[in-house]
N, CA and C atoms as an extended XYZ file, in Angstrom:
540
Properties=species:S:1:pos:R:3:atomname:S:1:resname:S:1:resid:I:1 pbc="F F F"
N       145.158       84.838       98.917 N   MET     1
C       143.844       85.256       98.456 CA  MET     1
C       144.010       86.195       97.274 C   MET     1
N       143.013       86.204       96.425 N   LEU     2
C       143.056       87.056       95.250 CA  LEU     2
C       143.045       88.532       95.641 C   LEU     2
N       143.816       89.311       94.918 N   GLY     3
C       143.920       90.733       95.189 CA  GLY     3
C       142.605       91.458       95.073 C   GLY     3
N       141.745       90.998       94.175 N   ILE     4
C       140.449       91.667       94.012 CA  ILE     4
C       139.646       91.640       95.311 C   ILE     4
N       139.825       90.615       96.117 N   VAL     5
C       139.131       90.541       97.398 CA  VAL     5
C       139.617       91.672       98.308 C   VAL     5
N       140.909       91.952       98.272 N   PHE     6
C       141.471       93.019       99.104 CA  PHE     6
C       141.075       94.400       98.602 C   PHE     6
N       141.081       94.585       97.290 N   THR     7
C       140.699       95.893       96.764 CA  THR     7
C       139.218       96.159       97.030 C   THR     7
N       138.396       95.132       96.941 N   GLU     8
C       136.973       95.306       97.228 CA  GLU     8
C       136.729       95.538       98.718 C   GLU     8
N       137.511       94.882       99.571 N   PHE     9
C       137.382       95.126      101.009 CA  PHE     9
C       137.730       96.577      101.316 C   PHE     9
N       138.801       97.059      100.707 N   SER    10
C       139.198       98.455      100.919 CA  SER    10
C       138.090       99.400      100.482 C   SER    10
N       137.484       99.107       99.333 N   GLU    11
C       136.390       99.938       98.838 CA  GLU    11
C       135.197       99.909       99.786 C   GLU    11
N       134.872       98.718      100.304 N   MET    12
C       133.752       98.618      101.228 CA  MET    12
C       134.001       99.440      102.482 C   MET    12
N       135.216       99.364      103.025 N   VAL    13
C       135.533      100.110      104.239 CA  VAL    13
C       135.404      101.611      103.975 C   VAL    13
N       135.932      102.060      102.850 N   GLU    14
C       135.828      103.481      102.516 CA  GLU    14
C       134.369      103.910      102.377 C   GLU    14
N       133.553      103.090      101.701 N   ASP    15
C       132.152      103.437      101.458 CA  ASP    15
C       131.303      103.328      102.725 C   ASP    15
N       131.482      102.269      103.483 N   ALA    16
C       130.632      102.023      104.648 CA  ALA    16
C       131.080      102.809      105.878 C   ALA    16
N       132.362      103.116      105.960 N   PHE    17
C       132.888      103.813      107.136 CA  PHE    17
C       133.505      105.145      106.704 C   PHE    17
N       134.730      105.098      106.177 N   SER    18
C       135.367      106.311      105.660 CA  SER    18
C       136.764      105.957      105.146 C   SER    18
N       137.305      106.802      104.274 N   PRO    19
C       138.691      106.588      103.846 CA  PRO    19
C       139.657      106.653      105.036 C   PRO    19
N       139.332      107.490      106.019 N   GLU    20
C       140.185      107.599      107.204 CA  GLU    20
C       140.195      106.288      107.987 C   GLU    20
N       139.037      105.618      108.046 N   MET    21
C       138.963      104.334      108.750 CA  MET    21
C       139.858      103.314      108.054 C   MET    21
N       139.842      103.319      106.734 N   LEU    22
C       140.706      102.393      106.009 CA  LEU    22
C       142.167      102.669      106.344 C   LEU    22
N       142.563      103.924      106.329 N   ASP    23
C       143.951      104.274      106.683 CA  ASP    23
C       144.283      103.830      108.100 C   ASP    23
N       143.346      103.999      109.014 N   GLN    24
C       143.585      103.629      110.408 CA  GLN    24
C       143.787      102.128      110.567 C   GLN    24
N       142.949      101.327      109.920 N   ILE    25
C       143.104       99.879      110.106 CA  ILE    25
C       144.359       99.367      109.402 C   ILE    25
N       144.727       99.999      108.308 N   ILE    26
C       145.989       99.631      107.647 CA  ILE    26
C       147.155       99.958      108.570 C   ILE    26
N       147.109      101.132      109.190 N   ASP    27
C       148.159      101.494      110.152 CA  ASP    27
C       148.172      100.545      111.343 C   ASP    27
N       146.975      100.189      111.834 N   ASP    28
C       146.883       99.265      112.975 CA  ASP    28
C       147.561       97.934      112.667 C   ASP    28
N       147.467       97.506      111.417 N   CYS    29
C       148.012       96.200      111.020 CA  CYS    29
C       149.487       96.267      110.637 C   CYS    29
N       150.032       97.463      110.485 N   ALA    30
C       151.438       97.646      110.099 CA  ALA    30
C       151.812       96.748      108.919 C   ALA    30
N       151.033       96.872      107.842 N   LEU    31
C       151.240       96.032      106.666 CA  LEU    31
C       152.522       96.399      105.934 C   LEU    31
N       153.204       95.380      105.447 N   ASP    32
C       154.434       95.597      104.694 CA  ASP    32
C       154.201       96.436      103.440 C   ASP    32
N       153.035       96.257      102.831 N   ASN    33
C       152.752       96.973      101.583 CA  ASN    33
C       151.971       98.270      101.817 C   ASN    33
N       151.792       98.646      103.078 N   ASP    34
C       151.047       99.855      103.446 CA  ASP    34
C       149.646       99.891      102.836 C   ASP    34
N       149.074       98.709      102.592 N   GLY    35
C       147.717       98.635      102.066 CA  GLY    35
C       147.608       98.869      100.575 C   GLY    35
N       148.732       98.815       99.885 N   ALA    36
C       148.722       99.012       98.423 CA  ALA    36
C       148.437       97.667       97.758 C   ALA    36
N       147.153       97.312       97.674 N   PHE    37
C       146.730       96.060       97.071 CA  PHE    37
C       146.374       96.290       95.606 C   PHE    37
N       146.647       95.293       94.784 N   THR    38
C       146.227       95.354       93.384 CA  THR    38
C       145.253       94.215       93.126 C   THR    38
N       144.318       94.437       92.232 N   ALA    39
C       143.295       93.437       91.940 CA  ALA    39
C       143.898       92.155       91.387 C   ALA    39
N       145.013       92.243       90.695 N   VAL    40
C       145.618       91.055       90.087 CA  VAL    40
C       146.667       90.402       90.989 C   VAL    40
N       146.920       90.984       92.145 N   GLY    41
C       147.897       90.416       93.065 CA  GLY    41
C       147.323       89.249       93.843 C   GLY    41
N       148.160       88.684       94.684 N   ALA    42
C       147.745       87.616       95.599 CA  ALA    42
C       148.369       87.927       96.955 C   ALA    42
N       147.574       87.743       98.010 N   TYR    43
C       148.006       88.129       99.346 CA  TYR    43
C       147.614       87.050      100.337 C   TYR    43
N       148.333       87.003      101.432 N   ASP    44
C       148.087       86.020      102.472 CA  ASP    44
C       146.732       86.295      103.133 C   ASP    44
N       145.977       85.245      103.356 N   HIS    45
C       144.661       85.421      103.979 CA  HIS    45
C       144.766       85.963      105.402 C   HIS    45
N       145.915       85.761      106.041 N   GLU    46
C       146.121       86.305      107.386 CA  GLU    46
C       146.047       87.828      107.379 C   GLU    46
N       146.431       88.425      106.265 N   THR    47
C       146.334       89.880      106.140 CA  THR    47
C       144.877       90.312      106.173 C   THR    47
N       144.024       89.581      105.490 N   MET    48
C       142.594       89.904      105.522 CA  MET    48
C       142.041       89.729      106.933 C   MET    48
N       142.432       88.664      107.597 N   LEU    49
C       141.971       88.451      108.966 CA  LEU    49
C       142.416       89.593      109.869 C   LEU    49
N       143.636       90.065      109.670 N   ALA    50
C       144.140       91.188      110.475 CA  ALA    50
C       143.347       92.461      110.199 C   ALA    50
N       143.067       92.727      108.930 N   LEU    51
C       142.293       93.923      108.579 CA  LEU    51
C       140.892       93.879      109.163 C   LEU    51
N       140.233       92.738      109.036 N   VAL    52
C       138.878       92.608      109.574 CA  VAL    52
C       138.916       92.725      111.098 C   VAL    52
N       139.926       92.134      111.716 N   GLY    53
C       140.074       92.245      113.174 CA  GLY    53
C       140.285       93.682      113.619 C   GLY    53
N       141.099       94.412      112.877 N   ALA    54
C       141.337       95.822      113.205 CA  ALA    54
C       140.062       96.641      113.026 C   ALA    54
N       139.303       96.350      111.970 N   LEU    55
C       138.047       97.054      111.745 CA  LEU    55
C       137.056       96.729      112.860 C   LEU    55
N       137.035       95.496      113.289 N   SER    56
C       136.168       95.093      114.390 CA  SER    56
C       136.533       95.853      115.667 C   SER    56
N       137.815       95.946      115.960 N   ALA    57
C       138.272       96.648      117.161 CA  ALA    57
C       137.876       98.129      117.121 C   ALA    57
N       137.943       98.726      115.962 N   ARG    58
C       137.633      100.163      115.831 CA  ARG    58
C       136.133      100.447      115.785 C   ARG    58
N       135.342       99.511      115.278 N   THR    59
C       133.905       99.775      115.124 CA  THR    59
C       133.053       99.139      116.210 C   THR    59
N       133.578       98.126      116.883 N   GLY    60
C       132.782       97.397      117.868 CA  GLY    60
C       131.890       96.339      117.244 C   GLY    60
N       131.929       96.225      115.904 N   MET    61
C       131.156       95.182      115.226 CA  MET    61
C       131.936       93.869      115.295 C   MET    61
N       131.233       92.767      115.326 N   SER    62
C       131.918       91.476      115.389 CA  SER    62
C       132.613       91.181      114.061 C   SER    62
N       133.643       90.372      114.127 N   VAL    63
C       134.351       89.941      112.919 CA  VAL    63
C       133.377       89.243      111.985 C   VAL    63
N       132.510       88.391      112.541 N   GLU    64
C       131.549       87.654      111.716 CA  GLU    64
C       130.610       88.608      110.993 C   GLU    64
N       130.102       89.623      111.685 N   ALA    65
C       129.186       90.582      111.060 CA  ALA    65
C       129.888       91.363      109.955 C   ALA    65
N       131.139       91.716      110.183 N   LEU    66
C       131.894       92.453      109.159 CA  LEU    66
C       132.166       91.575      107.942 C   LEU    66
N       132.513       90.312      108.176 N   GLU    67
C       132.736       89.400      107.049 CA  GLU    67
C       131.443       89.207      106.254 C   GLU    67
N       130.324       89.075      106.950 N   GLN    68
C       129.047       88.917      106.254 CA  GLN    68
C       128.718       90.158      105.432 C   GLN    68
N       128.923       91.325      106.016 N   ALA    69
C       128.663       92.570      105.285 CA  ALA    69
C       129.563       92.665      104.062 C   ALA    69
N       130.800       92.247      104.220 N   PHE    70
C       131.721       92.266      103.091 CA  PHE    70
C       131.277       91.287      102.015 C   PHE    70
N       130.804       90.124      102.407 N   GLY    71
C       130.316       89.147      101.433 CA  GLY    71
C       129.160       89.699      100.618 C   GLY    71
N       128.248       90.403      101.271 N   THR    72
C       127.123       91.011      100.560 CA  THR    72
C       127.626       92.073       99.584 C   THR    72
N       128.565       92.890      100.041 N   HIS    73
C       129.180       93.903       99.166 CA  HIS    73
C       129.859       93.226       97.978 C   HIS    73
N       130.581       92.174       98.254 N   LEU    74
C       131.337       91.480       97.220 CA  LEU    74
C       130.412       90.881       96.162 C   LEU    74
N       129.270       90.347       96.587 N   PHE    75
C       128.331       89.792       95.611 CA  PHE    75
C       127.879       90.874       94.634 C   PHE    75
N       127.554       92.043       95.155 N   LYS    76
C       127.127       93.149       94.285 CA  LYS    76
C       128.218       93.512       93.279 C   LYS    76
N       129.455       93.492       93.725 N   GLN    77
C       130.564       93.821       92.835 CA  GLN    77
C       130.765       92.736       91.779 C   GLN    77
N       130.634       91.487       92.181 N   PHE    78
C       130.751       90.386       91.216 CA  PHE    78
C       129.654       90.494       90.161 C   PHE    78
N       128.459       90.861       90.607 N   GLN    79
C       127.340       91.022       89.687 CA  GLN    79
C       127.676       92.087       88.638 C   GLN    79
N       128.269       93.171       89.076 N   THR    80
C       128.619       94.261       88.163 CA  THR    80
C       129.768       93.870       87.235 C   THR    80
N       130.784       93.254       87.787 N   ARG    81
C       131.997       92.944       87.020 CA  ARG    81
C       131.880       91.695       86.154 C   ARG    81
N       131.116       90.739       86.602 N   TYR    82
C       131.061       89.448       85.925 CA  TYR    82
C       129.624       89.093       85.554 C   TYR    82
N       128.995       89.979       84.830 N   GLY    83
C       127.604       89.795       84.445 CA  GLY    83
C       127.347       88.511       83.678 C   GLY    83
N       128.362       88.009       82.991 N   SER    84
C       128.164       86.786       82.206 CA  SER    84
C       127.822       85.587       83.098 C   SER    84
N       128.243       85.615       84.355 N   PHE    85
C       127.911       84.524       85.276 CA  PHE    85
C       126.408       84.472       85.551 C   PHE    85
N       125.714       85.569       85.305 N   PHE    86
C       124.302       85.672       85.626 CA  PHE    86
C       123.399       85.381       84.427 C   PHE    86
N       123.998       85.256       83.255 N   GLU    87
C       123.204       85.027       82.050 CA  GLU    87
C       122.497       83.679       82.128 C   GLU    87
N       121.192       83.705       81.907 N   GLY    88
C       120.400       82.479       81.912 CA  GLY    88
C       120.111       81.925       83.295 C   GLY    88
N       120.457       82.664       84.326 N   VAL    89
C       120.212       82.218       85.704 CA  VAL    89
C       119.054       83.032       86.251 C   VAL    89
N       118.031       82.340       86.748 N   HIS    90
C       116.811       83.032       87.143 CA  HIS    90
C       116.445       82.881       88.614 C   HIS    90
N       117.290       82.214       89.387 N   SER    91
C       116.967       82.057       90.805 CA  SER    91
C       118.258       81.933       91.620 C   SER    91
N       118.118       82.227       92.902 N   ALA    92
C       119.261       82.114       93.809 CA  ALA    92
C       119.766       80.665       93.855 C   ALA    92
N       118.854       79.708       93.940 N   PHE    93
C       119.275       78.310       93.982 CA  PHE    93
C       120.086       77.949       92.740 C   PHE    93
N       119.601       78.366       91.581 N   ASP    94
C       120.334       78.062       90.346 CA  ASP    94
C       121.731       78.676       90.368 C   ASP    94
N       121.844       79.910       90.846 N   MET    95
C       123.151       80.566       90.909 CA  MET    95
C       124.066       79.852       91.896 C   MET    95
N       123.562       79.547       93.066 N   LEU    96
C       124.391       78.934       94.103 CA  LEU    96
C       124.847       77.530       93.717 C   LEU    96
N       124.032       76.817       92.965 N   LYS    97
C       124.427       75.473       92.519 CA  LYS    97
C       125.534       75.538       91.464 C   LYS    97
N       125.765       76.717       90.902 N   ARG    98
C       126.789       76.897       89.863 CA  ARG    98
C       128.157       77.292       90.434 C   ARG    98
N       128.255       77.536       91.716 N   ILE    99
C       129.500       78.063       92.279 CA  ILE    99
C       130.696       77.180       91.926 C   ILE    99
N       130.621       75.940       92.283 N   GLU   100
C       131.797       75.068       92.138 CA  GLU   100
C       132.120       74.748       90.684 C   GLU   100
N       131.137       74.276       89.939 N   ASP   101
C       131.405       73.764       88.594 CA  ASP   101
C       131.463       74.827       87.510 C   ASP   101
N       130.863       75.965       87.728 N   HIS   102
C       130.880       76.992       86.692 CA  HIS   102
C       131.691       78.218       87.125 C   HIS   102
N       131.299       78.840       88.220 N   ILE   103
C       131.951       80.084       88.632 CA  ILE   103
C       133.399       79.842       89.026 C   ILE   103
N       133.646       78.902       89.916 N   HIS   104
C       135.034       78.641       90.323 CA  HIS   104
C       135.866       78.119       89.156 C   HIS   104
N       135.250       77.375       88.268 N   PHE   105
C       135.944       76.895       87.067 CA  PHE   105
C       136.439       78.086       86.249 C   PHE   105
N       135.580       79.086       86.064 N   GLU   106
C       135.951       80.284       85.303 CA  GLU   106
C       136.984       81.126       86.051 C   GLU   106
N       136.854       81.216       87.359 N   VAL   107
C       137.832       81.962       88.159 CA  VAL   107
C       139.217       81.339       88.009 C   VAL   107
N       139.267       80.010       88.012 N   LYS   108
C       140.557       79.323       87.865 CA  LYS   108
C       141.199       79.590       86.508 C   LYS   108
N       140.377       79.831       85.485 N   LYS   109
C       140.927       80.194       84.179 CA  LYS   109
C       141.635       81.546       84.256 C   LYS   109
N       141.007       82.481       84.969 N   LEU   110
C       141.582       83.820       85.099 CA  LEU   110
C       142.749       83.857       86.079 C   LEU   110
N       142.630       83.072       87.154 N   TYR   111
C       143.631       83.072       88.224 CA  TYR   111
C       144.013       81.619       88.530 C   TYR   111
N       144.894       81.032       87.725 N   PRO   112
C       145.205       79.598       87.876 CA  PRO   112
C       145.737       79.204       89.256 C   PRO   112
N       146.353       80.128       89.961 N   ASN   113
C       146.918       79.808       91.271 CA  ASN   113
C       145.954       80.070       92.420 C   ASN   113
N       144.734       80.462       92.107 N   ALA   114
C       143.757       80.762       93.157 CA  ALA   114
C       143.438       79.509       93.963 C   ALA   114
N       143.423       79.668       95.270 N   GLU   115
C       143.036       78.588       96.176 CA  GLU   115
C       141.644       78.920       96.689 C   GLU   115
N       140.648       78.331       96.067 N   LEU   116
C       139.256       78.667       96.344 CA  LEU   116
C       138.645       77.686       97.334 C   LEU   116
N       137.635       78.143       98.071 N   PRO   117
C       136.930       77.205       98.939 CA  PRO   117
C       136.146       76.209       98.093 C   PRO   117
N       135.742       75.140       98.717 N   HIS   118
C       134.956       74.110       98.023 CA  HIS   118
C       133.496       74.224       98.453 C   HIS   118
N       132.607       74.202       97.476 N   PHE   119
C       131.170       74.205       97.735 CA  PHE   119
C       130.559       72.950       97.122 C   PHE   119
N       129.672       72.325       97.864 N   SER   120
C       128.878       71.223       97.328 CA  SER   120
C       127.438       71.461       97.767 C   SER   120
N       126.519       70.831       97.062 N   TRP   121
C       125.121       71.078       97.373 CA  TRP   121
C       124.278       69.835       97.170 C   TRP   121
N       123.168       69.821       97.892 N   THR   122
C       122.122       68.820       97.690 CA  THR   122
C       120.783       69.537       97.871 C   THR   122
N       119.770       69.018       97.200 N   GLU   123
C       118.412       69.504       97.403 CA  GLU   123
C       117.618       68.360       98.007 C   GLU   123
N       116.694       68.705       98.884 N   ASP   124
C       115.945       67.647       99.565 CA  ASP   124
C       114.532       67.451       99.022 C   ASP   124
N       114.168       68.172       97.970 N   GLY   125
C       112.840       68.034       97.394 CA  GLY   125
C       111.747       68.734       98.183 C   GLY   125
N       112.119       69.394       99.253 N   GLN   126
C       111.157       70.100      100.104 CA  GLN   126
C       111.372       71.618      100.031 C   GLN   126
N       111.972       72.081       98.939 N   GLY   127
C       112.248       73.512       98.799 CA  GLY   127
C       113.461       73.966       99.576 C   GLY   127
N       114.351       73.023       99.872 N   ARG   128
C       115.564       73.358      100.627 CA  ARG   128
C       116.810       72.983       99.836 C   ARG   128
N       117.769       73.887       99.877 N   LEU   129
C       119.082       73.649       99.292 CA  LEU   129
C       120.084       73.622      100.440 C   LEU   129
N       120.863       72.562      100.504 N   HIS   130
C       121.933       72.445      101.497 CA  HIS   130
C       123.230       72.761      100.758 C   HIS   130
N       123.851       73.884      101.111 N   LEU   131
C       125.069       74.331      100.450 CA  LEU   131
C       126.204       74.265      101.463 C   LEU   131
N       127.150       73.358      101.215 N   SER   132
C       128.248       73.146      102.155 CA  SER   132
C       129.488       73.912      101.728 C   SER   132
N       130.070       74.608      102.687 N   TYR   133
C       131.292       75.389      102.500 CA  TYR   133
C       132.414       74.684      103.241 C   TYR   133
N       133.531       74.461      102.561 N   ARG   134
C       134.736       73.881      103.162 CA  ARG   134
C       135.926       74.680      102.661 C   ARG   134
N       136.823       75.046      103.576 N   SER   135
C       137.995       75.814      103.177 CA  SER   135
C       139.111       75.641      104.194 C   SER   135
N       140.322       75.901      103.749 N   VAL   136
C       141.459       75.939      104.661 CA  VAL   136
C       141.546       77.311      105.320 C   VAL   136
N       140.664       78.231      104.903 N   ARG   137
C       140.617       79.577      105.468 CA  ARG   137
C       139.280       79.775      106.180 C   ARG   137
N       139.296       80.537      107.269 N   PRO   138
C       138.079       80.682      108.088 CA  PRO   138
C       137.141       81.799      107.609 C   PRO   138
N       136.537       81.597      106.442 N   PHE   139
C       135.701       82.656      105.895 CA  PHE   139
C       134.265       82.226      105.604 C   PHE   139
N       133.725       81.307      106.391 N   ALA   140
C       132.323       80.923      106.206 CA  ALA   140
C       131.384       82.118      106.374 C   ALA   140
N       131.640       83.043      107.321 N   PRO   141
C       130.746       84.213      107.389 CA  PRO   141
C       130.774       85.047      106.106 C   PRO   141
N       131.913       85.140      105.465 N   LEU   142
C       132.013       85.832      104.179 CA  LEU   142
C       131.155       85.109      103.136 C   LEU   142
N       131.241       83.783      103.122 N   ALA   143
C       130.412       82.994      102.205 CA  ALA   143
C       128.936       83.223      102.505 C   ALA   143
N       128.575       83.306      103.785 N   GLY   144
C       127.194       83.585      104.158 CA  GLY   144
C       126.718       84.929      103.629 C   GLY   144
N       127.617       85.912      103.650 N   GLY   145
C       127.277       87.216      103.095 CA  GLY   145
C       127.086       87.176      101.595 C   GLY   145
N       127.934       86.404      100.915 N   LEU   146
C       127.765       86.230       99.467 CA  LEU   146
C       126.422       85.572       99.161 C   LEU   146
N       126.063       84.566       99.946 N   ILE   147
C       124.785       83.875       99.754 CA  ILE   147
C       123.631       84.844       99.997 C   ILE   147
N       123.721       85.629      101.066 N   ALA   148
C       122.675       86.619      101.360 CA  ALA   148
C       122.556       87.630      100.223 C   ALA   148
N       123.700       88.035       99.673 N   GLY   149
C       123.681       88.953       98.539 CA  GLY   149
C       123.018       88.339       97.330 C   GLY   149
N       123.246       87.067       97.112 N   CYS   150
C       122.625       86.348       96.000 CA  CYS   150
C       121.112       86.287       96.184 C   CYS   150
N       120.675       85.962       97.379 N   ILE   151
C       119.237       85.892       97.659 CA  ILE   151
C       118.604       87.259       97.433 C   ILE   151
N       119.251       88.313       97.916 N   ALA   152
C       118.718       89.669       97.739 CA  ALA   152
C       118.662       90.040       96.258 C   ALA   152
N       119.677       89.649       95.512 N   HIS   153
C       119.711       89.966       94.077 CA  HIS   153
C       118.495       89.394       93.353 C   HIS   153
N       118.154       88.179       93.682 N   PHE   154
C       117.030       87.534       93.003 CA  PHE   154
C       115.689       87.862       93.660 C   PHE   154
N       115.721       88.532       94.814 N   GLY   155
C       114.494       88.987       95.462 CA  GLY   155
C       113.564       87.877       95.892 C   GLY   155
N       114.156       86.756       96.284 N   GLU   156
C       113.334       85.608       96.657 CA  GLU   156
C       113.140       85.542       98.171 C   GLU   156
N       112.058       84.889       98.572 N   ASP   157
C       111.772       84.662       99.977 CA  ASP   157
C       112.464       83.365      100.388 C   ASP   157
N       113.700       83.511      100.846 N   ILE   158
C       114.513       82.365      101.237 CA  ILE   158
C       115.129       82.670      102.598 C   ILE   158
N       114.980       81.736      103.518 N   THR   159
C       115.638       81.884      104.814 CA  THR   159
C       116.916       81.053      104.808 C   THR   159
N       117.881       81.488      105.617 N   MET   160
C       119.167       80.807      105.668 CA  MET   160
C       119.478       80.416      107.110 C   MET   160
N       119.809       79.157      107.277 N   GLU   161
C       120.252       78.632      108.570 CA  GLU   161
C       121.678       78.132      108.378 C   GLU   161
N       122.519       78.385      109.364 N   GLU   162
C       123.907       77.924      109.290 CA  GLU   162
C       124.116       76.796      110.292 C   GLU   162
N       124.640       75.676      109.791 N   VAL   163
C       124.897       74.518      110.638 CA  VAL   163
C       126.392       74.217      110.589 C   VAL   163
N       127.084       74.340      111.727 N   PRO   164
C       128.522       74.057      111.749 CA  PRO   164
C       128.803       72.607      111.369 C   PRO   164
N       129.876       72.418      110.630 N   ASP   165
C       130.310       71.077      110.224 CA  ASP   165
C       131.700       70.788      110.780 C   ASP   165
N       131.836       70.851      112.058 N   GLY   166
C       133.135       70.598      112.670 CA  GLY   166
C       133.338       71.503      113.865 C   GLY   166
N       134.554       71.462      114.391 N   GLU   167
C       134.864       72.231      115.588 CA  GLU   167
C       134.805       73.731      115.352 C   GLU   167
N       135.247       74.187      114.210 N   ASP   168
C       135.255       75.611      113.919 CA  ASP   168
C       134.402       75.878      112.687 C   ASP   168
N       133.212       76.440      112.879 N   PRO   169
C       132.305       76.648      111.753 CA  PRO   169
C       132.826       77.652      110.727 C   PRO   169
N       133.842       78.423      111.056 N   ALA   170
C       134.396       79.371      110.085 CA  ALA   170
C       135.076       78.637      108.926 C   ALA   170
N       135.467       77.380      109.147 N   PHE   171
C       136.136       76.580      108.119 CA  PHE   171
C       135.185       75.623      107.397 C   PHE   171
N       134.106       75.248      108.062 N   ALA   172
C       133.185       74.270      107.479 CA  ALA   172
C       131.789       74.512      108.033 C   ALA   172
N       130.906       74.913      107.146 N   THR   173
C       129.525       75.201      107.519 CA  THR   173
C       128.609       74.773      106.384 C   THR   173
N       127.450       74.272      106.748 N   THR   174
C       126.415       74.028      105.753 CA  THR   174
C       125.353       75.089      105.922 C   THR   174
N       125.036       75.731      104.815 N   PHE   175
C       123.984       76.736      104.773 CA  PHE   175
C       122.731       76.049      104.265 C   PHE   175
N       121.699       76.020      105.097 N   ILE   176
C       120.435       75.408      104.690 CA  ILE   176
C       119.512       76.550      104.282 C   ILE   176
N       119.179       76.549      102.998 N   LEU   177
C       118.373       77.607      102.426 CA  LEU   177
C       116.981       77.052      102.145 C   LEU   177
N       115.978       77.711      102.691 N   THR   178
C       114.600       77.237      102.574 CA  THR   178
C       113.753       78.301      101.894 C   THR   178
N       113.091       77.880      100.817 N   LYS   179
C       112.176       78.791      100.121 CA  LYS   179
C       110.936       78.977      100.979 C   LYS   179
N       110.480       80.257      101.044 N   GLY   180
C       109.311       80.603      101.867 CA  GLY   180
C       108.016       80.325      101.169 C   GLY   180
């Protein structure tokens, strides 16, 4: 996983909980790098799963809820850091339809070795966008948080339903977004 994901997770933990909590979960995980992540580095996704699991154990919050909260945090950070992705985009649907062909395309330019999840979408003509998430990593709740952050950014009345696409919805989920 991209290092920026780890540095942003660390920032979220410090902001939402405390710097001490971040130190505690790093200690709980006995990381080889002692939690010294760099934005330009690359790290095993199992490390992120361990950190989120440790945070869940310490806070009593579910792993899914923590991943969703992190996704929302991450969207805000992407908005700040990568404002060019938002130029000319006026709705959540428009932004979400750009993930695969525009945003991930640009990410691959910056990080050629990045292994990104796959997103595809369809619209049904009834004010609904079906956004499918597929990945070799179990981070659909994180994707759900990013989507929620996108909806909040545009301030639209959109509800989100998650439909599992397989045995483990963390790897494959369709998000059905309905305009209110």
